[in-house]
Biopython code that builds the backbone (N, CA, C, O; Angstrom):
import numpy as np
from Bio.PDB.StructureBuilder import StructureBuilder

atoms = [
    (1, "MET", "N", (6.045, 147.366, 185.040)),
    (1, "MET", "CA", (6.132, 147.353, 186.451)),
    (1, "MET", "C", (7.298, 146.465, 186.893)),
    (1, "MET", "O", (7.084, 145.469, 187.584)),
    (2, "PRO", "N", (8.492, 146.804, 186.515)),
    (2, "PRO", "CA", (9.633, 145.995, 186.966)),
    (2, "PRO", "C", (10.190, 146.459, 188.299)),
    (2, "PRO", "O", (10.034, 147.611, 188.704)),
    (3, "PHE", "N", (10.838, 145.531, 188.957)),
    (3, "PHE", "CA", (11.578, 145.804, 190.201)),
    (3, "PHE", "C", (12.952, 145.155, 190.052)),
    (3, "PHE", "O", (13.065, 143.978, 189.709)),
    (4, "ILE", "N", (13.996, 145.947, 190.316)),
    (4, "ILE", "CA", (15.366, 145.430, 190.286)),
    (4, "ILE", "C", (15.951, 145.618, 191.672)),
    (4, "ILE", "O", (15.995, 146.737, 192.184)),
    (5, "ASN", "N", (16.396, 144.542, 192.277)),
    (5, "ASN", "CA", (17.030, 144.578, 193.586)),
    (5, "ASN", "C", (18.477, 144.117, 193.468)),
    (5, "ASN", "O", (18.760, 142.993, 193.053)),
    (6, "VAL", "N", (19.387, 145.014, 193.843)),
    (6, "VAL", "CA", (20.826, 144.735, 193.766)),
    (6, "VAL", "C", (21.339, 144.461, 195.176)),
    (6, "VAL", "O", (21.233, 145.315, 196.057)),
    (7, "LYS", "N", (21.888, 143.280, 195.385)),
    (7, "LYS", "CA", (22.550, 142.935, 196.652)),
    (7, "LYS", "C", (24.022, 142.788, 196.353)),
    (7, "LYS", "O", (24.407, 142.012, 195.479)),
    (8, "THR", "N", (24.853, 143.527, 197.072)),
    (8, "THR", "CA", (26.294, 143.439, 196.844)),
    (8, "THR", "C", (27.065, 143.573, 198.144)),
    (8, "THR", "O", (26.613, 144.219, 199.089)),
    (9, "ASN", "N", (28.222, 142.960, 198.175)),
    (9, "ASN", "CA", (29.075, 143.076, 199.337)),
    (9, "ASN", "C", (29.987, 144.313, 199.233)),
    (9, "ASN", "O", (30.858, 144.508, 200.080)),
    (10, "CYS", "N", (29.794, 145.127, 198.223)),
    (10, "CYS", "CA", (30.522, 146.384, 198.066)),
    (10, "CYS", "C", (29.764, 147.512, 198.787)),
    (10, "CYS", "O", (28.551, 147.441, 198.984)),
    (11, "SER", "N", (30.504, 148.535, 199.166)),
    (11, "SER", "CA", (29.892, 149.773, 199.655)),
    (11, "SER", "C", (29.509, 150.591, 198.457)),
    (11, "SER", "O", (30.259, 150.654, 197.483)),
    (12, "ILE", "N", (28.356, 151.222, 198.505)),
    (12, "ILE", "CA", (27.890, 152.070, 197.398)),
    (12, "ILE", "C", (27.749, 153.494, 197.910)),
    (12, "ILE", "O", (26.911, 153.776, 198.767)),
    (13, "GLU", "N", (28.565, 154.380, 197.384)),
    (13, "GLU", "CA", (28.469, 155.792, 197.741)),
    (13, "GLU", "C", (27.209, 156.381, 197.119)),
    (13, "GLU", "O", (26.743, 155.893, 196.089)),
    (14, "LYS", "N", (26.653, 157.419, 197.729)),
    (14, "LYS", "CA", (25.406, 158.006, 197.257)),
    (14, "LYS", "C", (25.449, 158.424, 195.778)),
    (14, "LYS", "O", (24.482, 158.214, 195.046)),
    (15, "GLU", "N", (26.570, 159.015, 195.341)),
    (15, "GLU", "CA", (26.672, 159.434, 193.948)),
    (15, "GLU", "C", (26.620, 158.251, 193.008)),
    (15, "GLU", "O", (25.976, 158.309, 191.961)),
    (16, "SER", "N", (27.301, 157.171, 193.382)),
    (16, "SER", "CA", (27.293, 155.955, 192.552)),
    (16, "SER", "C", (25.919, 155.307, 192.574)),
    (16, "SER", "O", (25.469, 154.775, 191.559)),
    (17, "GLU", "N", (25.251, 155.344, 193.710)),
    (17, "GLU", "CA", (23.913, 154.807, 193.824)),
    (17, "GLU", "C", (22.959, 155.516, 192.841)),
    (17, "GLU", "O", (22.158, 154.862, 192.172)),
    (18, "GLU", "N", (23.050, 156.829, 192.761)),
    (18, "GLU", "CA", (22.247, 157.613, 191.826)),
    (18, "GLU", "C", (22.530, 157.221, 190.372)),
    (18, "GLU", "O", (21.610, 157.062, 189.569)),
    (19, "ARG", "N", (23.828, 157.066, 190.048)),
    (19, "ARG", "CA", (24.192, 156.707, 188.691)),
    (19, "ARG", "C", (23.678, 155.291, 188.347)),
    (19, "ARG", "O", (23.160, 155.061, 187.255)),
    (20, "ILE", "N", (23.827, 154.364, 189.283)),
    (20, "ILE", "CA", (23.354, 152.998, 189.068)),
    (20, "ILE", "C", (21.844, 153.020, 188.819)),
    (20, "ILE", "O", (21.362, 152.387, 187.879)),
    (21, "LYS", "N", (21.114, 153.728, 189.639)),
    (21, "LYS", "CA", (19.660, 153.841, 189.500)),
    (21, "LYS", "C", (19.278, 154.385, 188.120)),
    (21, "LYS", "O", (18.382, 153.858, 187.460)),
    (22, "THR", "N", (19.962, 155.430, 187.700)),
    (22, "THR", "CA", (19.697, 156.052, 186.402)),
    (22, "THR", "C", (20.042, 155.104, 185.264)),
    (22, "THR", "O", (19.281, 154.993, 184.303)),
    (23, "LYS", "N", (21.168, 154.425, 185.356)),
    (23, "LYS", "CA", (21.565, 153.489, 184.304)),
    (23, "LYS", "C", (20.643, 152.287, 184.240)),
    (23, "LYS", "O", (20.358, 151.785, 183.152)),
    (24, "LEU", "N", (20.168, 151.813, 185.393)),
    (24, "LEU", "CA", (19.205, 150.714, 185.379)),
    (24, "LEU", "C", (17.897, 151.175, 184.730)),
    (24, "LEU", "O", (17.231, 150.389, 184.057)),
    (25, "GLY", "N", (17.529, 152.436, 184.928)),
    (25, "GLY", "CA", (16.346, 153.003, 184.283)),
    (25, "GLY", "C", (16.449, 152.983, 182.766)),
    (25, "GLY", "O", (15.454, 152.777, 182.072)),
    (26, "MET", "N", (17.647, 153.194, 182.261)),
    (26, "MET", "CA", (17.863, 153.127, 180.818)),
    (26, "MET", "C", (17.923, 151.644, 180.359)),
    (26, "MET", "O", (17.401, 151.284, 179.303)),
    (27, "ALA", "N", (18.569, 150.812, 181.178)),
    (27, "ALA", "CA", (18.752, 149.398, 180.807)),
    (27, "ALA", "C", (17.442, 148.639, 180.725)),
    (27, "ALA", "O", (17.311, 147.728, 179.907)),
    (28, "ILE", "N", (16.473, 148.989, 181.550)),
    (28, "ILE", "CA", (15.208, 148.237, 181.568)),
    (28, "ILE", "C", (14.472, 148.332, 180.257)),
    (28, "ILE", "O", (13.598, 147.510, 179.981)),
    (29, "THR", "N", (14.799, 149.307, 179.447)),
    (29, "THR", "CA", (14.159, 149.439, 178.131)),
    (29, "THR", "C", (14.556, 148.314, 177.168)),
    (29, "THR", "O", (14.017, 148.214, 176.066)),
    (30, "ALA", "N", (15.496, 147.475, 177.589)),
    (30, "ALA", "CA", (15.859, 146.275, 176.796)),
    (30, "ALA", "C", (14.642, 145.342, 176.708)),
    (30, "ALA", "O", (14.538, 144.521, 175.797)),
    (31, "ILE", "N", (13.730, 145.487, 177.672)),
    (31, "ILE", "CA", (12.505, 144.679, 177.648)),
    (31, "ILE", "C", (11.416, 145.558, 177.005)),
    (31, "ILE", "O", (11.067, 146.605, 177.550)),
    (32, "PRO", "N", (10.889, 145.141, 175.867)),
    (32, "PRO", "CA", (9.848, 145.955, 175.214)),
    (32, "PRO", "C", (8.695, 146.287, 176.151)),
    (32, "PRO", "O", (8.165, 145.421, 176.847)),
    (33, "GLY", "N", (8.319, 147.570, 176.152)),
    (33, "GLY", "CA", (7.198, 148.006, 176.977)),
    (33, "GLY", "C", (7.585, 148.419, 178.388)),
    (33, "GLY", "O", (6.736, 148.902, 179.137)),
    (34, "LYS", "N", (8.845, 148.241, 178.770)),
    (34, "LYS", "CA", (9.279, 148.614, 180.108)),
    (34, "LYS", "C", (10.075, 149.904, 180.054)),
    (34, "LYS", "O", (10.795, 150.157, 179.088)),
    (35, "SER", "N", (9.944, 150.733, 181.107)),
    (35, "SER", "CA", (10.641, 151.986, 181.155)),
    (35, "SER", "C", (10.892, 152.359, 182.606)),
    (35, "SER", "O", (10.398, 151.706, 183.525)),
    (36, "GLU", "N", (11.669, 153.424, 182.797)),
    (36, "GLU", "CA", (11.970, 153.905, 184.142)),
    (36, "GLU", "C", (10.717, 154.453, 184.843)),
    (36, "GLU", "O", (10.675, 154.548, 186.070)),
    (37, "THR", "N", (9.687, 154.816, 184.041)),
    (37, "THR", "CA", (8.477, 155.376, 184.604)),
    (37, "THR", "C", (7.875, 154.501, 185.701)),
    (37, "THR", "O", (7.386, 155.016, 186.706)),
    (38, "TRP", "N", (7.909, 153.182, 185.513)),
    (38, "TRP", "CA", (7.329, 152.254, 186.483)),
    (38, "TRP", "C", (8.375, 151.415, 187.207)),
    (38, "TRP", "O", (8.024, 150.508, 187.962)),
    (39, "LEU", "N", (9.635, 151.702, 186.991)),
    (39, "LEU", "CA", (10.712, 150.899, 187.592)),
    (39, "LEU", "C", (10.944, 151.250, 189.058)),
    (39, "LEU", "O", (11.069, 152.425, 189.405)),
    (40, "MET", "N", (11.000, 150.243, 189.912)),
    (40, "MET", "CA", (11.393, 150.405, 191.294)),
    (40, "MET", "C", (12.750, 149.711, 191.455)),
    (40, "MET", "O", (12.953, 148.591, 190.984)),
    (41, "VAL", "N", (13.671, 150.403, 192.130)),
    (41, "VAL", "CA", (15.020, 149.877, 192.321)),
    (41, "VAL", "C", (15.343, 149.808, 193.803)),
    (41, "VAL", "O", (15.095, 150.765, 194.537)),
    (42, "GLY", "N", (15.889, 148.695, 194.248)),
    (42, "GLY", "CA", (16.365, 148.545, 195.626)),
    (42, "GLY", "C", (17.857, 148.237, 195.574)),
    (42, "GLY", "O", (18.320, 147.540, 194.671)),
    (43, "MET", "N", (18.600, 148.750, 196.532)),
    (43, "MET", "CA", (20.016, 148.448, 196.626)),
    (43, "MET", "C", (20.401, 148.108, 198.064)),
    (43, "MET", "O", (20.121, 148.863, 198.996)),
    (44, "GLU", "N", (21.037, 146.975, 198.216)),
    (44, "GLU", "CA", (21.515, 146.535, 199.490)),
    (44, "GLU", "C", (23.039, 146.424, 199.416)),
    (44, "GLU", "O", (23.590, 145.439, 198.926)),
    (45, "SER", "N", (23.698, 147.473, 199.921)),
    (45, "SER", "CA", (25.170, 147.451, 199.885)),
    (45, "SER", "C", (25.687, 146.877, 201.187)),
    (45, "SER", "O", (24.941, 146.712, 202.153)),
    (46, "ASP", "N", (26.976, 146.576, 201.198)),
    (46, "ASP", "CA", (27.638, 145.961, 202.371)),
    (46, "ASP", "C", (26.855, 144.713, 202.833)),
    (46, "ASP", "O", (26.776, 144.439, 204.031)),
    (47, "TYR", "N", (26.296, 143.985, 201.907)),
    (47, "TYR", "CA", (25.526, 142.750, 202.143)),
    (47, "TYR", "C", (26.514, 141.602, 202.327)),
    (47, "TYR", "O", (27.489, 141.511, 201.582)),
    (48, "THR", "N", (26.292, 140.759, 203.266)),
    (48, "THR", "CA", (27.156, 139.607, 203.440)),
    (48, "THR", "C", (26.911, 138.666, 202.273)),
    (48, "THR", "O", (25.835, 138.086, 202.130)),
    (49, "LEU", "N", (27.947, 138.530, 201.436)),
    (49, "LEU", "CA", (27.788, 137.755, 200.190)),
    (49, "LEU", "C", (29.106, 137.076, 199.856)),
    (49, "LEU", "O", (30.134, 137.737, 199.710)),
    (50, "TYR", "N", (29.074, 135.787, 199.740)),
    (50, "TYR", "CA", (30.235, 134.998, 199.331)),
    (50, "TYR", "C", (29.966, 134.340, 197.998)),
    (50, "TYR", "O", (28.863, 133.854, 197.746)),
    (51, "TYR", "N", (30.955, 134.323, 197.161)),
    (51, "TYR", "CA", (30.837, 133.617, 195.884)),
    (51, "TYR", "C", (32.148, 132.942, 195.625)),
    (51, "TYR", "O", (33.212, 133.543, 195.774)),
    (52, "ARG", "N", (32.073, 131.670, 195.232)),
    (52, "ARG", "CA", (33.256, 130.856, 195.019)),
    (52, "ARG", "C", (34.147, 130.804, 196.275)),
    (52, "ARG", "O", (35.370, 130.700, 196.191)),
    (53, "GLY", "N", (33.499, 130.880, 197.413)),
    (53, "GLY", "CA", (34.200, 130.757, 198.672)),
    (53, "GLY", "C", (34.936, 132.021, 199.146)),
    (53, "GLY", "O", (35.661, 131.976, 200.140)),
    (54, "THR", "N", (34.755, 133.138, 198.444)),
    (54, "THR", "CA", (35.438, 134.335, 198.854)),
    (54, "THR", "C", (34.456, 135.503, 198.991)),
    (54, "THR", "O", (33.331, 135.450, 198.493)),
    (55, "SER", "N", (34.897, 136.533, 199.662)),
    (55, "SER", "CA", (34.068, 137.751, 199.809)),
    (55, "SER", "C", (34.559, 138.857, 198.900)),
    (55, "SER", "O", (34.300, 140.035, 199.146)),
    (56, "GLU", "N", (35.286, 138.470, 197.824)),
    (56, "GLU", "CA", (35.664, 139.477, 196.835)),
    (56, "GLU", "C", (34.391, 140.106, 196.273)),
    (56, "GLU", "O", (33.321, 139.503, 196.359)),
    (57, "PRO", "N", (34.491, 141.331, 195.688)),
    (57, "PRO", "CA", (33.290, 141.993, 195.179)),
    (57, "PRO", "C", (32.414, 141.087, 194.315)),
    (57, "PRO", "O", (32.885, 140.445, 193.376)),
    (58, "ALA", "N", (31.132, 141.057, 194.660)),
    (58, "ALA", "CA", (30.170, 140.216, 193.955)),
    (58, "ALA", "C", (28.797, 140.880, 194.084)),
    (58, "ALA", "O", (28.609, 141.795, 194.886)),
    (59, "ALA", "N", (27.839, 140.401, 193.278)),
    (59, "ALA", "CA", (26.475, 140.924, 193.362)),
    (59, "ALA", "C", (25.484, 139.858, 192.947)),
    (59, "ALA", "O", (25.758, 139.016, 192.092)),
    (60, "MET", "N", (24.329, 139.919, 193.577)),
    (60, "MET", "CA", (23.148, 139.138, 193.215)),
    (60, "MET", "C", (22.079, 140.132, 192.858)),
    (60, "MET", "O", (21.683, 140.950, 193.688)),
    (61, "VAL", "N", (21.601, 140.072, 191.613)),
    (61, "VAL", "CA", (20.596, 141.005, 191.162)),
    (61, "VAL", "C", (19.318, 140.245, 190.831)),
    (61, "VAL", "O", (19.327, 139.303, 190.039)),
    (62, "GLU", "N", (18.239, 140.663, 191.440)),
    (62, "GLU", "CA", (16.925, 140.045, 191.223)),
    (62, "GLU", "C", (16.063, 140.979, 190.424)),
    (62, "GLU", "O", (15.873, 142.128, 190.823)),
    (63, "VAL", "N", (15.533, 140.524, 189.305)),
    (63, "VAL", "CA", (14.658, 141.310, 188.444)),
    (63, "VAL", "C", (13.294, 140.661, 188.404)),
    (63, "VAL", "O", (13.145, 139.511, 187.991)),
    (64, "SER", "N", (12.292, 141.421, 188.844)),
    (64, "SER", "CA", (10.899, 140.943, 188.776)),
    (64, "SER", "C", (10.175, 141.801, 187.762)),
    (64, "SER", "O", (10.318, 143.023, 187.746)),
    (65, "ILE", "N", (9.389, 141.141, 186.908)),
    (65, "ILE", "CA", (8.645, 141.886, 185.911)),
    (65, "ILE", "C", (7.201, 141.419, 185.831)),
    (65, "ILE", "O", (6.903, 140.239, 186.015)),
    (66, "TYR", "N", (6.325, 142.350, 185.559)),
    (66, "TYR", "CA", (4.925, 142.059, 185.313)),
    (66, "TYR", "C", (4.805, 141.644, 183.839)),
    (66, "TYR", "O", (5.150, 142.410, 182.940)),
    (67, "GLY", "N", (4.321, 140.447, 183.613)),
    (67, "GLY", "CA", (4.241, 139.925, 182.250)),
    (67, "GLY", "C", (5.470, 139.097, 181.913)),
    (67, "GLY", "O", (6.171, 138.621, 182.806)),
    (68, "ASN", "N", (5.724, 138.928, 180.643)),
    (68, "ASN", "CA", (6.824, 138.078, 180.188)),
    (68, "ASN", "C", (7.763, 138.883, 179.273)),
    (68, "ASN", "O", (7.409, 139.940, 178.748)),
    (69, "ALA", "N", (8.948, 138.343, 179.111)),
    (69, "ALA", "CA", (9.929, 138.933, 178.195)),
    (69, "ALA", "C", (10.662, 137.793, 177.482)),
    (69, "ALA", "O", (10.773, 136.682, 178.001)),
    (70, "SER", "N", (11.150, 138.094, 176.300)),
    (70, "SER", "CA", (11.879, 137.056, 175.548)),
    (70, "SER", "C", (13.251, 136.820, 176.161)),
    (70, "SER", "O", (13.789, 137.674, 176.865)),
    (71, "SER", "N", (13.798, 135.668, 175.887)),
    (71, "SER", "CA", (15.140, 135.340, 176.345)),
    (71, "SER", "C", (16.166, 136.325, 175.806)),
    (71, "SER", "O", (17.125, 136.686, 176.490)),
    (72, "ASN", "N", (15.944, 136.758, 174.553)),
    (72, "ASN", "CA", (16.859, 137.730, 173.940)),
    (72, "ASN", "C", (16.865, 139.043, 174.721)),
    (72, "ASN", "O", (17.931, 139.594, 174.997)),
    (73, "ALA", "N", (15.681, 139.547, 175.078)),
    (73, "ALA", "CA", (15.559, 140.791, 175.837)),
    (73, "ALA", "C", (16.216, 140.644, 177.205)),
    (73, "ALA", "O", (16.919, 141.547, 177.659)),
    (74, "LEU", "N", (15.988, 139.504, 177.866)),
    (74, "LEU", "CA", (16.568, 139.288, 179.185)),
    (74, "LEU", "C", (18.095, 139.158, 179.096)),
    (74, "LEU", "O", (18.809, 139.614, 179.989)),
    (75, "GLY", "N", (18.589, 138.544, 178.030)),
    (75, "GLY", "CA", (20.024, 138.444, 177.811)),
    (75, "GLY", "C", (20.667, 139.817, 177.630)),
    (75, "GLY", "O", (21.758, 140.080, 178.136)),
    (76, "THR", "N", (19.968, 140.689, 176.898)),
    (76, "THR", "CA", (20.465, 142.047, 176.716)),
    (76, "THR", "C", (20.473, 142.791, 178.049)),
    (76, "THR", "O", (21.427, 143.506, 178.355)),
    (77, "LEU", "N", (19.417, 142.627, 178.838)),
    (77, "LEU", "CA", (19.360, 143.268, 180.133)),
    (77, "LEU", "C", (20.454, 142.753, 181.050)),
    (77, "LEU", "O", (21.062, 143.541, 181.775)),
    (78, "THR", "N", (20.722, 141.463, 181.040)),
    (78, "THR", "CA", (21.818, 140.912, 181.869)),
    (78, "THR", "C", (23.114, 141.556, 181.495)),
    (78, "THR", "O", (23.907, 141.903, 182.370)),
    (79, "SER", "N", (23.358, 141.730, 180.206)),
    (79, "SER", "CA", (24.588, 142.369, 179.762)),
    (79, "SER", "C", (24.704, 143.773, 180.255)),
    (79, "SER", "O", (25.769, 144.204, 180.696)),
    (80, "HIS", "N", (23.583, 144.512, 180.182)),
    (80, "HIS", "CA", (23.587, 145.907, 180.679)),
    (80, "HIS", "C", (23.818, 145.954, 182.180)),
    (80, "HIS", "O", (24.608, 146.769, 182.657)),
    (81, "ILE", "N", (23.143, 145.094, 182.932)),
    (81, "ILE", "CA", (23.289, 145.102, 184.397)),
    (81, "ILE", "C", (24.704, 144.777, 184.803)),
    (81, "ILE", "O", (25.271, 145.477, 185.641)),
    (82, "THR", "N", (25.301, 143.733, 184.237)),
    (82, "THR", "CA", (26.671, 143.404, 184.606)),
    (82, "THR", "C", (27.627, 144.529, 184.220)),
    (82, "THR", "O", (28.564, 144.822, 184.963)),
    (83, "GLY", "N", (27.404, 145.163, 183.071)),
    (83, "GLY", "CA", (28.252, 146.283, 182.678)),
    (83, "GLY", "C", (28.152, 147.454, 183.639)),
    (83, "GLY", "O", (29.154, 148.085, 183.975)),
    (84, "ILE", "N", (26.933, 147.737, 184.079)),
    (84, "ILE", "CA", (26.734, 148.831, 185.040)),
    (84, "ILE", "C", (27.483, 148.572, 186.342)),
    (84, "ILE", "O", (28.139, 149.466, 186.876)),
    (85, "LEU", "N", (27.382, 147.351, 186.846)),
    (85, "LEU", "CA", (28.029, 147.015, 188.128)),
    (85, "LEU", "C", (29.558, 146.965, 187.984)),
    (85, "LEU", "O", (30.286, 147.280, 188.925)),
    (86, "THR", "N", (30.031, 146.568, 186.803)),
    (86, "THR", "CA", (31.467, 146.587, 186.562)),
    (86, "THR", "C", (31.986, 148.027, 186.520)),
    (86, "THR", "O", (32.999, 148.355, 187.137)),
    (87, "ASP", "N", (31.266, 148.883, 185.775)),
    (87, "ASP", "CA", (31.677, 150.277, 185.638)),
    (87, "ASP", "C", (31.597, 151.028, 186.962)),
    (87, "ASP", "O", (32.519, 151.764, 187.314)),
    (88, "GLU", "N", (30.517, 150.851, 187.686)),
    (88, "GLU", "CA", (30.280, 151.662, 188.903)),
    (88, "GLU", "C", (30.927, 151.102, 190.146)),
    (88, "GLU", "O", (31.362, 151.864, 191.009)),
    (89, "LEU", "N", (31.002, 149.790, 190.261)),
    (89, "LEU", "CA", (31.497, 149.205, 191.515)),
    (89, "LEU", "C", (32.761, 148.367, 191.324)),
    (89, "LEU", "O", (33.343, 147.911, 192.308)),
    (90, "GLY", "N", (33.195, 148.156, 190.089)),
    (90, "GLY", "CA", (34.396, 147.370, 189.839)),
    (90, "GLY", "C", (34.192, 145.884, 190.046)),
    (90, "GLY", "O", (35.163, 145.154, 190.245)),
    (91, "ILE", "N", (32.944, 145.416, 190.004)),
    (91, "ILE", "CA", (32.649, 143.980, 190.169)),
    (91, "ILE", "C", (32.870, 143.285, 188.826)),
    (91, "ILE", "O", (32.305, 143.697, 187.813)),
    (92, "SER", "N", (33.669, 142.260, 188.818)),
    (92, "SER", "CA", (33.915, 141.501, 187.608)),
    (92, "SER", "C", (32.598, 140.846, 187.169)),
    (92, "SER", "O", (31.847, 140.329, 187.996)),
    (93, "SER", "N", (32.333, 140.875, 185.864)),
    (93, "SER", "CA", (31.067, 140.321, 185.354)),
    (93, "SER", "C", (30.865, 138.843, 185.695)),
    (93, "SER", "O", (29.731, 138.371, 185.764)),
    (94, "ASP", "N", (31.951, 138.121, 185.906)),
    (94, "ASP", "CA", (31.804, 136.698, 186.259)),
    (94, "ASP", "C", (31.527, 136.484, 187.759)),
    (94, "ASP", "O", (31.516, 135.356, 188.251)),
    (95, "ARG", "N", (31.305, 137.605, 188.470)),
    (95, "ARG", "CA", (30.926, 137.524, 189.886)),
    (95, "ARG", "C", (29.553, 138.203, 190.112)),
    (95, "ARG", "O", (29.241, 138.662, 191.211)),
    (96, "VAL", "N", (28.756, 138.247, 189.042)),
    (96, "VAL", "CA", (27.411, 138.811, 189.127)),
    (96, "VAL", "C", (26.420, 137.757, 188.667)),
    (96, "VAL", "O", (26.542, 137.220, 187.567)),
    (97, "TYR", "N", (25.448, 137.465, 189.502)),
    (97, "TYR", "CA", (24.322, 136.623, 189.104)),
    (97, "TYR", "C", (23.115, 137.542, 188.887)),
    (97, "TYR", "O", (22.922, 138.512, 189.620)),
    (98, "VAL", "N", (22.320, 137.230, 187.885)),
    (98, "VAL", "CA", (21.072, 137.948, 187.628)),
    (98, "VAL", "C", (19.969, 136.911, 187.511)),
    (98, "VAL", "O", (20.028, 136.018, 186.665)),
    (99, "SER", "N", (18.955, 137.037, 188.371)),
    (99, "SER", "CA", (17.815, 136.106, 188.282)),
    (99, "SER", "C", (16.590, 136.886, 187.852)),
    (99, "SER", "O", (16.484, 138.087, 188.100)),
    (100, "TYR", "N", (15.645, 136.179, 187.193)),
    (100, "TYR", "CA", (14.445, 136.798, 186.678)),
    (100, "TYR", "C", (13.205, 136.085, 187.190)),
    (100, "TYR", "O", (13.175, 134.859, 187.294)),
    (101, "MET", "N", (12.187, 136.867, 187.507)),
    (101, "MET", "CA", (10.904, 136.324, 187.884)),
    (101, "MET", "C", (9.833, 137.104, 187.137)),
    (101, "MET", "O", (9.785, 138.331, 187.214)),
    (102, "SER", "N", (8.989, 136.403, 186.425)),
    (102, "SER", "CA", (7.881, 137.021, 185.697)),
    (102, "SER", "C", (6.572, 136.602, 186.368)),
    (102, "SER", "O", (6.440, 135.476, 186.848)),
    (103, "THR", "N", (5.611, 137.522, 186.394)),
    (103, "THR", "CA", (4.338, 137.201, 186.983)),
    (103, "THR", "C", (3.202, 137.900, 186.207)),
    (103, "THR", "O", (3.392, 138.971, 185.630)),
    (104, "ASP", "N", (2.047, 137.280, 186.212)),
    (104, "ASP", "CA", (0.854, 137.891, 185.617)),
    (104, "ASP", "C", (0.030, 138.609, 186.699)),
    (104, "ASP", "O", (-0.959, 139.272, 186.387)),
    (105, "ASP", "N", (0.439, 138.475, 187.966)),
    (105, "ASP", "CA", (-0.263, 139.121, 189.065)),
    (105, "ASP", "C", (0.665, 140.132, 189.724)),
    (105, "ASP", "O", (1.724, 139.777, 190.242)),
    (106, "TRP", "N", (0.252, 141.403, 189.695)),
    (106, "TRP", "CA", (1.106, 142.460, 190.256)),
    (106, "TRP", "C", (0.153, 143.472, 190.928)),
    (106, "TRP", "O", (-0.764, 144.000, 190.298)),
    (107, "GLY", "N", (0.395, 143.717, 192.187)),
    (107, "GLY", "CA", (-0.447, 144.669, 192.897)),
    (107, "GLY", "C", (0.141, 146.076, 192.886)),
    (107, "GLY", "O", (1.352, 146.273, 192.990)),
    (108, "TRP", "N", (-0.742, 147.020, 192.758)),
    (108, "TRP", "CA", (-0.348, 148.453, 192.801)),
    (108, "TRP", "C", (-1.565, 149.294, 193.124)),
    (108, "TRP", "O", (-2.658, 149.033, 192.623)),
    (109, "ASN", "N", (-1.383, 150.276, 193.936)),
    (109, "ASN", "CA", (-2.414, 151.263, 194.252)),
    (109, "ASN", "C", (-3.666, 150.621, 194.841)),
    (109, "ASN", "O", (-4.790, 151.037, 194.561)),
    (110, "GLY", "N", (-3.445, 149.607, 195.657)),
    (110, "GLY", "CA", (-4.562, 148.969, 196.383)),
    (110, "GLY", "C", (-5.272, 147.862, 195.660)),
    (110, "GLY", "O", (-6.225, 147.300, 196.199)),
    (111, "SER", "N", (-4.841, 147.516, 194.438)),
    (111, "SER", "CA", (-5.485, 146.420, 193.742)),
    (111, "SER", "C", (-4.479, 145.746, 192.792)),
    (111, "SER", "O", (-3.345, 146.204, 192.656)),
    (112, "ASN", "N", (-4.897, 144.682, 192.152)),
    (112, "ASN", "CA", (-4.033, 143.997, 191.207)),
    (112, "ASN", "C", (-4.338, 144.451, 189.783)),
    (112, "ASN", "O", (-5.475, 144.760, 189.429)),
    (113, "LEU", "N", (-3.278, 144.477, 188.989)),
    (113, "LEU", "CA", (-3.434, 144.886, 187.589)),
    (113, "LEU", "C", (-3.987, 143.732, 186.792)),
    (113, "LEU", "O", (-4.197, 143.859, 185.586)),
]
sb = StructureBuilder()
sb.init_structure("model")
sb.init_model(0)
sb.init_chain("A")
sb.init_seg("    ")
for serial, (resi, resn, name, xyz) in enumerate(atoms, 1):
    if name == "N":
        sb.init_residue(resn, " ", resi, " ")
    sb.init_atom(name, np.array(xyz, "f"), 0.0, 1.0, " ", f" {name:<3s}", serial, name[0])
structure = sb.get_structure()
């Protein structure tokens, strides 16, 4: 039950948005037991975002997961995420932050898992 939210100051065209969503669906498998089947993706384009004092292309990606993942798996996912945003939006990997939040409490379908 992962959720990936991408906030970027870039504009995202619909075709690129679809490709990013699909690539994130493949990337989430870096975490054992996670797949696109339960992945929810949010994208906030044209977001007011400054990094290092400039509004050059940048992104803040928030990844929430039910349960825990190893640092190795999260490192692999970070690499995939930054690669996707570089390929699709031209954002330099050194202008992408990825944060992770793990929880043992996750609500779905009217109750908690």
